[in-house]
C-alpha positions as CSV (number, residue, x, y, z in Angstrom):
1,M,20.8,36.6,59.3
2,K,20.5,36.4,63.0
3,I,21.2,33.2,64.9
4,F,19.2,34.2,68.0
5,D,16.5,37.0,68.1
6,P,14.5,37.2,71.3
7,H,12.1,39.6,69.5
8,H,11.3,37.4,66.5
9,I,7.7,36.9,67.6
10,Q,5.3,38.7,70.0
11,P,5.4,37.6,73.6
12,G,2.7,35.2,74.8
13,W,1.4,31.7,74.0
14,P,-1.0,32.7,71.2
15,A,1.8,34.2,69.1
16,W,4.2,31.3,70.0
17,W,1.5,28.7,69.0
18,Q,0.7,30.5,65.7
19,H,4.4,30.7,64.9
20,F,4.9,27.0,65.8
21,K,2.1,25.9,63.5
22,Q,3.4,28.0,60.6
23,A,6.9,26.7,61.1
24,I,5.8,23.1,61.2
25,K,3.7,23.5,58.1
26,M,6.5,25.2,56.1
27,S,9.1,22.7,57.3
28,S,6.9,19.7,56.4
29,L,6.2,21.1,52.9
30,M,9.9,21.7,52.3
31,I,11.0,18.3,53.6
32,G,8.3,16.5,51.6
33,S,9.1,18.5,48.5
34,G,12.8,17.6,48.9
35,L,12.0,13.9,49.2
36,L,9.7,13.9,46.2
37,G,12.3,15.9,44.3
38,L,14.8,13.1,45.0
39,V,12.3,10.5,43.7
40,H,11.7,12.7,40.6
41,A,15.4,12.8,40.0
42,L,15.5,9.0,39.8
43,V,12.2,8.7,37.9
44,P,11.8,11.9,35.8
45,F,8.4,11.0,34.5
46,F,7.0,10.8,38.0
47,L,5.3,14.1,39.0
48,P,7.0,16.2,36.4
49,E,5.5,19.6,37.5
50,F,5.4,18.9,41.3
51,L,8.6,20.8,42.2
52,A,7.6,23.9,40.4
53,L,4.2,23.9,42.1
54,A,5.7,23.2,45.5
55,S,8.2,26.0,45.0
56,A,5.4,28.4,44.1
57,R,3.3,27.3,47.1
58,I,6.3,27.9,49.4
59,Q,6.9,31.3,47.9
60,W,3.2,32.2,48.3
61,M,3.3,31.1,52.0
62,L,6.4,33.2,52.7
63,D,4.9,36.3,51.0
64,E,1.6,35.8,52.9
65,N,3.4,35.8,56.2
66,N,5.3,39.0,55.6
């Protein structure tokens, strides 16, 4: 894993903007899933299948971007 990679995305604003939108979307989904997972841990009957669905969606998004 690299900490800093100047060639991670193509140069230019369009590539940067697309990367920014994808990163925000993925981060929001992960944070939201984590928060709802904590609620589910306290109340197991609340959204019993949500974490499995969120995990599958995150995996699909990662596969789609590669």
